[in-house]
N, CA, C and O atoms as a Tripos MOL2 file, in Angstrom:
@<TRIPOS>MOLECULE
protein
  288   287    72     0     0
PROTEIN
NO_CHARGES

@<TRIPOS>ATOM
      1 N         -21.7560   22.3450   61.5800 N.3       1 MET1
      2 CA        -21.4080   20.9490   61.4200 C.3       1 MET1
      3 C         -20.6950   20.4700   62.6880 C.2       1 MET1
      4 O         -19.8220   21.1590   63.2150 O.2       1 MET1
      5 N         -21.0720   19.2980   63.1630 N.am      2 SER2
      6 CA        -20.4640   18.7870   64.3860 C.3       2 SER2
      7 C         -19.1110   18.1410   64.0850 C.2       2 SER2
      8 O         -18.8400   17.6990   62.9690 O.2       2 SER2
      9 N         -18.2900   18.1060   65.1080 N.am      3 LYS3
     10 CA        -16.9460   17.5470   64.9630 C.3       3 LYS3
     11 C         -16.9770   16.0340   65.1270 C.2       3 LYS3
     12 O         -17.8510   15.4820   65.7960 O.2       3 LYS3
     13 N         -16.0100   15.3800   64.5050 N.am      4 THR4
     14 CA        -15.8500   13.9370   64.6870 C.3       4 THR4
     15 C         -15.2250   13.6880   66.0570 C.2       4 THR4
     16 O         -14.7050   14.6090   66.6870 O.2       4 THR4
     17 N         -15.2780   12.4410   66.5100 N.am      5 ASN5
     18 CA        -14.6450   12.0870   67.7850 C.3       5 ASN5
     19 C         -13.1470   12.3540   67.7550 C.2       5 ASN5
     20 O         -12.5740   12.8140   68.7420 O.2       5 ASN5
     21 N         -12.5160   12.0660   66.6250 N.am      6 VAL6
     22 CA        -11.0740   12.3130   66.4900 C.3       6 VAL6
     23 C         -10.7840   13.8110   66.6280 C.2       6 VAL6
     24 O          -9.8290   14.2020   67.2980 O.2       6 VAL6
     25 N         -11.6030   14.6360   66.0000 N.am      7 GLU7
     26 CA        -11.4030   16.0870   66.1030 C.3       7 GLU7
     27 C         -11.5960   16.5720   67.5310 C.2       7 GLU7
     28 O         -10.8500   17.4310   68.0010 O.2       7 GLU7
     29 N         -12.5860   16.0310   68.2220 N.am      8 LYS8
     30 CA        -12.8260   16.4160   69.6140 C.3       8 LYS8
     31 C         -11.6420   16.0590   70.5140 C.2       8 LYS8
     32 O         -11.2260   16.8650   71.3460 O.2       8 LYS8
     33 N         -11.1030   14.8530   70.3480 N.am      9 VAL9
     34 CA         -9.9560   14.4290   71.1600 C.3       9 VAL9
     35 C          -8.7360   15.2820   70.8290 C.2       9 VAL9
     36 O          -8.0150   15.7170   71.7270 O.2       9 VAL9
     37 N          -8.5070   15.5180   69.5440 N.am     10 ASN10
     38 CA         -7.3840   16.3750   69.1500 C.3      10 ASN10
     39 C          -7.5270   17.7710   69.7360 C.2      10 ASN10
     40 O          -6.5500   18.3400   70.2240 O.2      10 ASN10
     41 N          -8.7290   18.3290   69.6940 N.am     11 ASP11
     42 CA         -8.9630   19.6560   70.2690 C.3      11 ASP11
     43 C          -8.6600   19.6680   71.7620 C.2      11 ASP11
     44 O          -8.0100   20.5870   72.2600 O.2      11 ASP11
     45 N          -9.1330   18.6440   72.4770 N.am     12 ALA12
     46 CA         -8.8980   18.5850   73.9210 C.3      12 ALA12
     47 C          -7.4100   18.4770   74.2360 C.2      12 ALA12
     48 O          -6.9320   19.0860   75.1930 O.2      12 ALA12
     49 N          -6.6780   17.7060   73.4360 N.am     13 MET13
     50 CA         -5.2490   17.5150   73.6820 C.3      13 MET13
     51 C          -4.4260   18.7430   73.3170 C.2      13 MET13
     52 O          -3.3780   18.9860   73.9170 O.2      13 MET13
     53 N          -4.8830   19.5110   72.3520 N.am     14 ASN14
     54 CA         -4.1000   20.6460   71.8680 C.3      14 ASN14
     55 C          -4.5600   21.9910   72.4150 C.2      14 ASN14
     56 O          -3.9650   23.0170   72.0840 O.2      14 ASN14
     57 N          -5.5840   22.0150   73.2280 N.am     15 PHE15
     58 CA         -6.1050   23.2520   73.7910 C.3      15 PHE15
     59 C          -5.4180   23.5430   75.1100 C.2      15 PHE15
     60 O          -5.2510   22.6480   75.9390 O.2      15 PHE15
     61 N          -5.0230   24.7780   75.3040 N.am     16 GLY16
     62 CA         -4.4950   25.2010   76.5950 C.3      16 GLY16
     63 C          -3.1670   24.5690   76.9460 C.2      16 GLY16
     64 O          -2.2270   24.5870   76.1510 O.2      16 GLY16
     65 N          -3.0960   24.0160   78.1230 N.am     17 SER17
     66 CA         -1.8600   23.4880   78.6870 C.3      17 SER17
     67 C          -1.3960   22.2160   77.9730 C.2      17 SER17
     68 O          -2.2180   21.3910   77.5760 O.2      17 SER17
     69 N          -0.0780   22.0590   77.8100 N.am     18 PRO18
     70 CA          0.4520   20.8070   77.2860 C.3      18 PRO18
     71 C           0.0950   19.6030   78.1750 C.2      18 PRO18
     72 O           0.1240   18.4630   77.7120 O.2      18 PRO18
     73 N          -0.2360   19.8500   79.4280 N.am     19 LEU19
     74 CA         -0.6410   18.7770   80.3250 C.3      19 LEU19
     75 C          -1.9640   18.1400   79.8980 C.2      19 LEU19
     76 O          -2.2870   17.0310   80.3230 O.2      19 LEU19
     77 N          -2.7220   18.8350   79.0670 N.am     20 ASN20
     78 CA         -3.9890   18.2830   78.5880 C.3      20 ASN20
     79 C          -3.7800   16.9520   77.8680 C.2      20 ASN20
     80 O          -4.6310   16.0650   77.9460 O.2      20 ASN20
     81 N          -2.6610   16.8090   77.1730 N.am     21 GLN21
     82 CA         -2.3790   15.5440   76.4920 C.3      21 GLN21
     83 C          -2.2580   14.4060   77.4990 C.2      21 GLN21
     84 O          -2.7540   13.3040   77.2640 O.2      21 GLN21
     85 N          -1.6000   14.6770   78.6130 N.am     22 ILE22
     86 CA         -1.4410   13.6700   79.6580 C.3      22 ILE22
     87 C          -2.7910   13.3360   80.2780 C.2      22 ILE22
     88 O          -3.0800   12.1690   80.5410 O.2      22 ILE22
     89 N          -3.6160   14.3470   80.5110 N.am     23 VAL23
     90 CA         -4.9340   14.1270   81.0940 C.3      23 VAL23
     91 C          -5.7890   13.2440   80.1890 C.2      23 VAL23
     92 O          -6.4160   12.2970   80.6630 O.2      23 VAL23
     93 N          -5.8200   13.5450   78.8960 N.am     24 VAL24
     94 CA         -6.6390   12.7650   77.9550 C.3      24 VAL24
     95 C          -6.1430   11.3330   77.8720 C.2      24 VAL24
     96 O          -6.9410   10.3990   77.9570 O.2      24 VAL24
     97 N          -4.8430   11.1430   77.7090 N.am     25 LEU25
     98 CA         -4.3090    9.7830   77.6190 C.3      25 LEU25
     99 C          -4.4730    9.0170   78.9220 C.2      25 LEU25
    100 O          -4.7380    7.8150   78.9010 O.2      25 LEU25
    101 N          -4.3210    9.6870   80.0500 N.am     26 SER26
    102 CA         -4.5260    9.0330   81.3470 C.3      26 SER26
    103 C          -5.9770    8.5980   81.5130 C.2      26 SER26
    104 O          -6.2500    7.5150   82.0320 O.2      26 SER26
    105 N          -6.8950    9.4330   81.0750 N.am     27 ALA27
    106 CA         -8.3160    9.0940   81.1650 C.3      27 ALA27
    107 C          -8.6360    7.8660   80.3130 C.2      27 ALA27
    108 O          -9.3630    6.9740   80.7520 O.2      27 ALA27
    109 N          -8.1010    7.8220   79.1100 N.am     28 ILE28
    110 CA         -8.3160    6.6640   78.2370 C.3      28 ILE28
    111 C          -7.7390    5.4040   78.8690 C.2      28 ILE28
    112 O          -8.3830    4.3550   78.8770 O.2      28 ILE28
    113 N          -6.5280    5.5110   79.3980 N.am     29 GLU29
    114 CA         -5.8780    4.3550   80.0110 C.3      29 GLU29
    115 C          -6.6670    3.8520   81.2150 C.2      29 GLU29
    116 O          -6.8920    2.6490   81.3540 O.2      29 GLU29
    117 N          -7.0880    4.7680   82.0880 N.am     30 LYS30
    118 CA         -7.8330    4.3720   83.2820 C.3      30 LYS30
    119 C          -9.1640    3.7350   82.9130 C.2      30 LYS30
    120 O          -9.5690    2.7580   83.5430 O.2      30 LYS30
    121 N          -9.8550    4.2630   81.9080 N.am     31 TYR31
    122 CA        -11.1300    3.6880   81.4880 C.3      31 TYR31
    123 C         -10.9200    2.2760   80.9490 C.2      31 TYR31
    124 O         -11.6790    1.3650   81.2790 O.2      31 TYR31
    125 N          -9.9070    2.0930   80.1320 N.am     32 CYS32
    126 CA         -9.6160    0.7560   79.5910 C.3      32 CYS32
    127 C          -9.2970   -0.2270   80.7130 C.2      32 CYS32
    128 O          -9.7080   -1.3860   80.6530 O.2      32 CYS32
    129 N          -8.5710    0.2200   81.7320 N.am     33 GLU33
    130 CA         -8.2590   -0.6310   82.8760 C.3      33 GLU33
    131 C          -9.5260   -1.0020   83.6450 C.2      33 GLU33
    132 O          -9.6730   -2.1400   84.0890 O.2      33 GLU33
    133 N         -10.4390   -0.0420   83.8050 N.am     34 GLN34
    134 CA        -11.6900   -0.3170   84.5090 C.3      34 GLN34
    135 C         -12.5170   -1.3590   83.7610 C.2      34 GLN34
    136 O         -13.0850   -2.2630   84.3750 O.2      34 GLN34
    137 N         -12.5840   -1.2360   82.4530 N.am     35 ILE35
    138 CA        -13.3420   -2.1920   81.6400 C.3      35 ILE35
    139 C         -12.6990   -3.5770   81.7450 C.2      35 ILE35
    140 O         -13.4020   -4.5730   81.9120 O.2      35 ILE35
    141 N         -11.3800   -3.6450   81.6490 N.am     36 ALA36
    142 CA        -10.6700   -4.9240   81.7150 C.3      36 ALA36
    143 C         -10.8840   -5.6180   83.0600 C.2      36 ALA36
    144 O         -10.8940   -6.8470   83.1280 O.2      36 ALA36
    145 N         -11.0530   -4.8500   84.1140 N.am     37 ALA37
    146 CA        -11.1880   -5.4140   85.4550 C.3      37 ALA37
    147 C         -12.5720   -6.0270   85.7040 C.2      37 ALA37
    148 O         -12.7490   -6.7780   86.6630 O.2      37 ALA37
    149 N         -13.5380   -5.7180   84.8610 N.am     38 LEU38
    150 CA        -14.8920   -6.2370   85.0460 C.3      38 LEU38
    151 C         -15.0470   -7.6000   84.3800 C.2      38 LEU38
    152 O         -14.7990   -7.7440   83.1830 O.2      38 LEU38
    153 N         -15.4530   -8.5890   85.1500 N.am     39 ASP39
    154 CA        -15.7120   -9.9060   84.5830 C.3      39 ASP39
    155 C         -17.0730   -9.9570   83.9060 C.2      39 ASP39
    156 O         -17.2320  -10.5600   82.8450 O.2      39 ASP39
    157 N         -18.0510   -9.3170   84.5340 N.am     40 ASP40
    158 CA        -19.4130   -9.3240   84.0170 C.3      40 ASP40
    159 C         -19.8050   -7.9250   83.5590 C.2      40 ASP40
    160 O         -19.3040   -6.9260   84.0740 O.2      40 ASP40
    161 N         -20.6940   -7.8690   82.6000 N.am     41 GLN41
    162 CA        -21.1510   -6.5680   82.1230 C.3      41 GLN41
    163 C         -21.9090   -5.8470   83.2350 C.2      41 GLN41
    164 O         -22.5650   -6.4940   84.0510 O.2      41 GLN41
    165 N         -21.8270   -4.5290   83.2770 N.am     42 PRO42
    166 CA        -22.5590   -3.7710   84.2930 C.3      42 PRO42
    167 C         -24.0670   -3.9860   84.1460 C.2      42 PRO42
    168 O         -24.5610   -4.2350   83.0460 O.2      42 PRO42
    169 N         -24.7820   -3.8900   85.2480 N.am     43 GLU43
    170 CA        -26.2330   -4.0870   85.2260 C.3      43 GLU43
    171 C         -26.9280   -3.1050   84.2910 C.2      43 GLU43
    172 O         -27.9600   -3.4310   83.7050 O.2      43 GLU43
    173 N         -26.3790   -1.9290   84.1500 N.am     44 THR44
    174 CA        -27.0080   -0.8930   83.3210 C.3      44 THR44
    175 C         -26.5890   -0.9610   81.8560 C.2      44 THR44
    176 O         -26.9840   -0.1070   81.0620 O.2      44 THR44
    177 N         -25.8000   -1.9610   81.4910 N.am     45 TRP45
    178 CA        -25.2450   -2.0280   80.1340 C.3      45 TRP45
    179 C         -26.3220   -2.0270   79.0530 C.2      45 TRP45
    180 O         -26.1940   -1.3100   78.0600 O.2      45 TRP45
    181 N         -27.3570   -2.8000   79.2250 N.am     46 GLU46
    182 CA        -28.3930   -2.9300   78.2030 C.3      46 GLU46
    183 C         -29.1340   -1.6180   77.9610 C.2      46 GLU46
    184 O         -29.6850   -1.4140   76.8790 O.2      46 GLU46
    185 N         -29.1570   -0.7310   78.9480 N.am     47 LYS47
    186 CA        -29.8550    0.5480   78.8030 C.3      47 LYS47
    187 C         -28.9870    1.5970   78.1210 C.2      47 LYS47
    188 O         -29.5030    2.6080   77.6450 O.2      47 LYS47
    189 N         -27.6930    1.3750   78.0670 N.am     48 GLY48
    190 CA        -26.7820    2.3560   77.4790 C.3      48 GLY48
    191 C         -26.1950    1.8440   76.1870 C.2      48 GLY48
    192 O         -26.9180    1.5890   75.2240 O.2      48 GLY48
    193 N         -24.8890    1.6950   76.1650 N.am     49 CYS49
    194 CA        -24.1740    1.2360   74.9700 C.3      49 CYS49
    195 C         -24.5880   -0.1630   74.5430 C.2      49 CYS49
    196 O         -24.4940   -0.5060   73.3650 O.2      49 CYS49
    197 N         -25.0430   -0.9720   75.4900 N.am     50 GLY50
    198 CA        -25.4110   -2.3420   75.1980 C.3      50 GLY50
    199 C         -26.5320   -2.4900   74.1930 C.2      50 GLY50
    200 O         -26.7110   -3.5520   73.5980 O.2      50 GLY50
    201 N         -27.2850   -1.4220   74.0070 N.am     51 ALA51
    202 CA        -28.3410   -1.4610   73.0060 C.3      51 ALA51
    203 C         -27.7450   -1.5340   71.6000 C.2      51 ALA51
    204 O         -28.4050   -1.9900   70.6660 O.2      51 ALA51
    205 N         -26.5090   -1.0870   71.4530 N.am     52 LEU52
    206 CA        -25.8520   -1.0580   70.1370 C.3      52 LEU52
    207 C         -24.6600   -2.0040   70.0290 C.2      52 LEU52
    208 O         -24.3640   -2.5070   68.9450 O.2      52 LEU52
    209 N         -23.9750   -2.2490   71.1470 N.am     53 VAL53
    210 CA        -22.7170   -3.0000   71.1280 C.3      53 VAL53
    211 C         -22.7410   -4.0490   72.2310 C.2      53 VAL53
    212 O         -23.1470   -3.7620   73.3570 O.2      53 VAL53
    213 N         -22.3100   -5.2590   71.9090 N.am     54 SER54
    214 CA        -22.2560   -6.2970   72.9400 C.3      54 SER54
    215 C         -21.1420   -5.9800   73.9380 C.2      54 SER54
    216 O         -20.1640   -5.3100   73.6080 O.2      54 SER54
    217 N         -21.3130   -6.4740   75.1570 N.am     55 TRP55
    218 CA        -20.3060   -6.2810   76.1960 C.3      55 TRP55
    219 C         -18.9640   -6.8700   75.7710 C.2      55 TRP55
    220 O         -17.9140   -6.2690   76.0000 O.2      55 TRP55
    221 N         -19.0040   -8.0440   75.1540 N.am     56 GLU56
    222 CA        -17.7750   -8.7090   74.7370 C.3      56 GLU56
    223 C         -17.0220   -7.8640   73.7030 C.2      56 GLU56
    224 O         -15.7970   -7.7570   73.7660 O.2      56 GLU56
    225 N         -17.7420   -7.2690   72.7620 N.am     57 ALA57
    226 CA        -17.1080   -6.4170   71.7480 C.3      57 ALA57
    227 C         -16.5320   -5.1510   72.3860 C.2      57 ALA57
    228 O         -15.4510   -4.6980   72.0120 O.2      57 ALA57
    229 N         -17.2620   -4.5830   73.3520 N.am     58 TRP58
    230 CA        -16.7980   -3.3660   74.0260 C.3      58 TRP58
    231 C         -15.5160   -3.6520   74.8050 C.2      58 TRP58
    232 O         -14.5570   -2.8810   74.7550 O.2      58 TRP58
    233 N         -15.5160   -4.7730   75.5230 N.am     59 LYS59
    234 CA        -14.3550   -5.1580   76.3290 C.3      59 LYS59
    235 C         -13.1480   -5.4370   75.4310 C.2      59 LYS59
    236 O         -12.0260   -5.0560   75.7630 O.2      59 LYS59
    237 N         -13.3770   -6.0980   74.3000 N.am     60 ALA60
    238 CA        -12.2900   -6.3770   73.3540 C.3      60 ALA60
    239 C         -11.7460   -5.0760   72.7600 C.2      60 ALA60
    240 O         -10.5380   -4.9380   72.5700 O.2      60 ALA60
    241 N         -12.6170   -4.1420   72.4720 N.am     61 SER61
    242 CA        -12.1800   -2.8610   71.9170 C.3      61 SER61
    243 C         -11.3430   -2.0810   72.9340 C.2      61 SER61
    244 O         -10.3270   -1.4860   72.5760 O.2      61 SER61
    245 N         -11.7660   -2.0850   74.1850 N.am     62 ALA62
    246 CA        -10.9940   -1.4020   75.2330 C.3      62 ALA62
    247 C          -9.6040   -2.0210   75.3630 C.2      62 ALA62
    248 O          -8.6200   -1.3070   75.5550 O.2      62 ALA62
    249 N          -9.5230   -3.3370   75.2590 N.am     63 ALA63
    250 CA         -8.2200   -4.0090   75.3230 C.3      63 ALA63
    251 C          -7.3590   -3.6380   74.1160 C.2      63 ALA63
    252 O          -6.1520   -3.4370   74.2530 O.2      63 ALA63
    253 N          -7.9690   -3.5470   72.9450 N.am     64 ASP64
    254 CA         -7.2280   -3.1500   71.7350 C.3      64 ASP64
    255 C          -6.6640   -1.7360   71.8770 C.2      64 ASP64
    256 O          -5.5060   -1.4850   71.5440 O.2      64 ASP64
    257 N          -7.4900   -0.8200   72.3710 N.am     65 VAL65
    258 CA         -7.0590    0.5760   72.5370 C.3      65 VAL65
    259 C          -5.9050    0.6540   73.5170 C.2      65 VAL65
    260 O          -4.9060    1.3240   73.2550 O.2      65 VAL65
    261 N          -6.0390   -0.0270   74.6420 N.am     66 LYS66
    262 CA         -4.9720    0.0100   75.6540 C.3      66 LYS66
    263 C          -3.6780   -0.5650   75.0990 C.2      66 LYS66
    264 O          -2.6020   -0.0020   75.3010 O.2      66 LYS66
    265 N          -3.7870   -1.6850   74.4030 N.am     67 ARG67
    266 CA         -2.6050   -2.3170   73.8120 C.3      67 ARG67
    267 C          -1.9440   -1.3790   72.8030 C.2      67 ARG67
    268 O          -0.7200   -1.2490   72.7950 O.2      67 ARG67
    269 N          -2.7250   -0.7350   71.9680 N.am     68 LYS68
    270 CA         -2.1780    0.1510   70.9300 C.3      68 LYS68
    271 C          -1.5060    1.3750   71.5280 C.2      68 LYS68
    272 O          -0.4210    1.7650   71.0970 O.2      68 LYS68
    273 N          -2.1450    1.9780   72.5130 N.am     69 LEU69
    274 CA         -1.6350    3.2380   73.0660 C.3      69 LEU69
    275 C          -0.5360    3.0700   74.1200 C.2      69 LEU69
    276 O           0.3300    3.9340   74.2530 O.2      69 LEU69
    277 N          -0.5650    1.9680   74.8650 N.am     70 PHE70
    278 CA          0.2850    1.9010   76.0500 C.3      70 PHE70
    279 C           1.2170    0.7050   76.1140 C.2      70 PHE70
    280 O           1.7870    0.4430   77.1740 O.2      70 PHE70
    281 N           1.3940   -0.0200   75.0420 N.am     71 SER71
    282 CA          2.2370   -1.2150   75.1160 C.3      71 SER71
    283 C           3.6660   -0.9980   74.6120 C.2      71 SER71
    284 O           4.3810   -1.9660   74.3510 O.2      71 SER71
    285 N           4.0710    0.2090   74.4810 N.am     72 GLU72
    286 CA          5.4320    0.4780   74.0160 C.3      72 GLU72
    287 C           6.3920    0.6320   75.1510 C.2      72 GLU72
    288 O           7.5800    0.8630   74.9270 O.2      72 GLU72
@<TRIPOS>BOND
     1     1     2 1
     2     2     3 1
     3     3     4 2
     4     3     5 am
     5     5     6 1
     6     6     7 1
     7     7     8 2
     8     7     9 am
     9     9    10 1
    10    10    11 1
    11    11    12 2
    12    11    13 am
    13    13    14 1
    14    14    15 1
    15    15    16 2
    16    15    17 am
    17    17    18 1
    18    18    19 1
    19    19    20 2
    20    19    21 am
    21    21    22 1
    22    22    23 1
    23    23    24 2
    24    23    25 am
    25    25    26 1
    26    26    27 1
    27    27    28 2
    28    27    29 am
    29    29    30 1
    30    30    31 1
    31    31    32 2
    32    31    33 am
    33    33    34 1
    34    34    35 1
    35    35    36 2
    36    35    37 am
    37    37    38 1
    38    38    39 1
    39    39    40 2
    40    39    41 am
    41    41    42 1
    42    42    43 1
    43    43    44 2
    44    43    45 am
    45    45    46 1
    46    46    47 1
    47    47    48 2
    48    47    49 am
    49    49    50 1
    50    50    51 1
    51    51    52 2
    52    51    53 am
    53    53    54 1
    54    54    55 1
    55    55    56 2
    56    55    57 am
    57    57    58 1
    58    58    59 1
    59    59    60 2
    60    59    61 am
    61    61    62 1
    62    62    63 1
    63    63    64 2
    64    63    65 am
    65    65    66 1
    66    66    67 1
    67    67    68 2
    68    67    69 am
    69    69    70 1
    70    70    71 1
    71    71    72 2
    72    71    73 am
    73    73    74 1
    74    74    75 1
    75    75    76 2
    76    75    77 am
    77    77    78 1
    78    78    79 1
    79    79    80 2
    80    79    81 am
    81    81    82 1
    82    82    83 1
    83    83    84 2
    84    83    85 am
    85    85    86 1
    86    86    87 1
    87    87    88 2
    88    87    89 am
    89    89    90 1
    90    90    91 1
    91    91    92 2
    92    91    93 am
    93    93    94 1
    94    94    95 1
    95    95    96 2
    96    95    97 am
    97    97    98 1
    98    98    99 1
    99    99   100 2
   100    99   101 am
   101   101   102 1
   102   102   103 1
   103   103   104 2
   104   103   105 am
   105   105   106 1
   106   106   107 1
   107   107   108 2
   108   107   109 am
   109   109   110 1
   110   110   111 1
   111   111   112 2
   112   111   113 am
   113   113   114 1
   114   114   115 1
   115   115   116 2
   116   115   117 am
   117   117   118 1
   118   118   119 1
   119   119   120 2
   120   119   121 am
   121   121   122 1
   122   122   123 1
   123   123   124 2
   124   123   125 am
   125   125   126 1
   126   126   127 1
   127   127   128 2
   128   127   129 am
   129   129   130 1
   130   130   131 1
   131   131   132 2
   132   131   133 am
   133   133   134 1
   134   134   135 1
   135   135   136 2
   136   135   137 am
   137   137   138 1
   138   138   139 1
   139   139   140 2
   140   139   141 am
   141   141   142 1
   142   142   143 1
   143   143   144 2
   144   143   145 am
   145   145   146 1
   146   146   147 1
   147   147   148 2
   148   147   149 am
   149   149   150 1
   150   150   151 1
   151   151   152 2
   152   151   153 am
   153   153   154 1
   154   154   155 1
   155   155   156 2
   156   155   157 am
   157   157   158 1
   158   158   159 1
   159   159   160 2
   160   159   161 am
   161   161   162 1
   162   162   163 1
   163   163   164 2
   164   163   165 am
   165   165   166 1
   166   166   167 1
   167   167   168 2
   168   167   169 am
   169   169   170 1
   170   170   171 1
   171   171   172 2
   172   171   173 am
   173   173   174 1
   174   174   175 1
   175   175   176 2
   176   175   177 am
   177   177   178 1
   178   178   179 1
   179   179   180 2
   180   179   181 am
   181   181   182 1
   182   182   183 1
   183   183   184 2
   184   183   185 am
   185   185   186 1
   186   186   187 1
   187   187   188 2
   188   187   189 am
   189   189   190 1
   190   190   191 1
   191   191   192 2
   192   191   193 am
   193   193   194 1
   194   194   195 1
   195   195   196 2
   196   195   197 am
   197   197   198 1
   198   198   199 1
   199   199   200 2
   200   199   201 am
   201   201   202 1
   202   202   203 1
   203   203   204 2
   204   203   205 am
   205   205   206 1
   206   206   207 1
   207   207   208 2
   208   207   209 am
   209   209   210 1
   210   210   211 1
   211   211   212 2
   212   211   213 am
   213   213   214 1
   214   214   215 1
   215   215   216 2
   216   215   217 am
   217   217   218 1
   218   218   219 1
   219   219   220 2
   220   219   221 am
   221   221   222 1
   222   222   223 1
   223   223   224 2
   224   223   225 am
   225   225   226 1
   226   226   227 1
   227   227   228 2
   228   227   229 am
   229   229   230 1
   230   230   231 1
   231   231   232 2
   232   231   233 am
   233   233   234 1
   234   234   235 1
   235   235   236 2
   236   235   237 am
   237   237   238 1
   238   238   239 1
   239   239   240 2
   240   239   241 am
   241   241   242 1
   242   242   243 1
   243   243   244 2
   244   243   245 am
   245   245   246 1
   246   246   247 1
   247   247   248 2
   248   247   249 am
   249   249   250 1
   250   250   251 1
   251   251   252 2
   252   251   253 am
   253   253   254 1
   254   254   255 1
   255   255   256 2
   256   255   257 am
   257   257   258 1
   258   258   259 1
   259   259   260 2
   260   259   261 am
   261   261   262 1
   262   262   263 1
   263   263   264 2
   264   263   265 am
   265   265   266 1
   266   266   267 1
   267   267   268 2
   268   267   269 am
   269   269   270 1
   270   270   271 1
   271   271   272 2
   272   271   273 am
   273   273   274 1
   274   274   275 1
   275   275   276 2
   276   275   277 am
   277   277   278 1
   278   278   279 1
   279   279   280 2
   280   279   281 am
   281   281   282 1
   282   282   283 1
   283   283   284 2
   284   283   285 am
   285   285   286 1
   286   286   287 1
   287   287   288 2
@<TRIPOS>SUBSTRUCTURE
     1 MET1         2 RESIDUE 1 A MET
     2 SER2         6 RESIDUE 1 A SER
     3 LYS3        10 RESIDUE 1 A LYS
     4 THR4        14 RESIDUE 1 A THR
     5 ASN5        18 RESIDUE 1 A ASN
     6 VAL6        22 RESIDUE 1 A VAL
     7 GLU7        26 RESIDUE 1 A GLU
     8 LYS8        30 RESIDUE 1 A LYS
     9 VAL9        34 RESIDUE 1 A VAL
    10 ASN10       38 RESIDUE 1 A ASN
    11 ASP11       42 RESIDUE 1 A ASP
    12 ALA12       46 RESIDUE 1 A ALA
    13 MET13       50 RESIDUE 1 A MET
    14 ASN14       54 RESIDUE 1 A ASN
    15 PHE15       58 RESIDUE 1 A PHE
    16 GLY16       62 RESIDUE 1 A GLY
    17 SER17       66 RESIDUE 1 A SER
    18 PRO18       70 RESIDUE 1 A PRO
    19 LEU19       74 RESIDUE 1 A LEU
    20 ASN20       78 RESIDUE 1 A ASN
    21 GLN21       82 RESIDUE 1 A GLN
    22 ILE22       86 RESIDUE 1 A ILE
    23 VAL23       90 RESIDUE 1 A VAL
    24 VAL24       94 RESIDUE 1 A VAL
    25 LEU25       98 RESIDUE 1 A LEU
    26 SER26      102 RESIDUE 1 A SER
    27 ALA27      106 RESIDUE 1 A ALA
    28 ILE28      110 RESIDUE 1 A ILE
    29 GLU29      114 RESIDUE 1 A GLU
    30 LYS30      118 RESIDUE 1 A LYS
    31 TYR31      122 RESIDUE 1 A TYR
    32 CYS32      126 RESIDUE 1 A CYS
    33 GLU33      130 RESIDUE 1 A GLU
    34 GLN34      134 RESIDUE 1 A GLN
    35 ILE35      138 RESIDUE 1 A ILE
    36 ALA36      142 RESIDUE 1 A ALA
    37 ALA37      146 RESIDUE 1 A ALA
    38 LEU38      150 RESIDUE 1 A LEU
    39 ASP39      154 RESIDUE 1 A ASP
    40 ASP40      158 RESIDUE 1 A ASP
    41 GLN41      162 RESIDUE 1 A GLN
    42 PRO42      166 RESIDUE 1 A PRO
    43 GLU43      170 RESIDUE 1 A GLU
    44 THR44      174 RESIDUE 1 A THR
    45 TRP45      178 RESIDUE 1 A TRP
    46 GLU46      182 RESIDUE 1 A GLU
    47 LYS47      186 RESIDUE 1 A LYS
    48 GLY48      190 RESIDUE 1 A GLY
    49 CYS49      194 RESIDUE 1 A CYS
    50 GLY50      198 RESIDUE 1 A GLY
    51 ALA51      202 RESIDUE 1 A ALA
    52 LEU52      206 RESIDUE 1 A LEU
    53 VAL53      210 RESIDUE 1 A VAL
    54 SER54      214 RESIDUE 1 A SER
    55 TRP55      218 RESIDUE 1 A TRP
    56 GLU56      222 RESIDUE 1 A GLU
    57 ALA57      226 RESIDUE 1 A ALA
    58 TRP58      230 RESIDUE 1 A TRP
    59 LYS59      234 RESIDUE 1 A LYS
    60 ALA60      238 RESIDUE 1 A ALA
    61 SER61      242 RESIDUE 1 A SER
    62 ALA62      246 RESIDUE 1 A ALA
    63 ALA63      250 RESIDUE 1 A ALA
    64 ASP64      254 RESIDUE 1 A ASP
    65 VAL65      258 RESIDUE 1 A VAL
    66 LYS66      262 RESIDUE 1 A LYS
    67 ARG67      266 RESIDUE 1 A ARG
    68 LYS68      270 RESIDUE 1 A LYS
    69 LEU69      274 RESIDUE 1 A LEU
    70 PHE70      278 RESIDUE 1 A PHE
    71 SER71      282 RESIDUE 1 A SER
    72 GLU72      286 RESIDUE 1 A GLU
């Protein structure tokens, strides 16, 4: 049985070095910042996630994640 996304992230954060937690959270933060910095959807969007999710919804979700994790 495959793991859920939550289980995968938890495994990555709890495996090996305690620094793994910083690496995972830093990666999430940097990705959210990259998405926020884009005014227009990437040219390749329709071939990837865009087939399932609109750019506007993806960008809003990235902003929600960043706000939830890093606004304290």
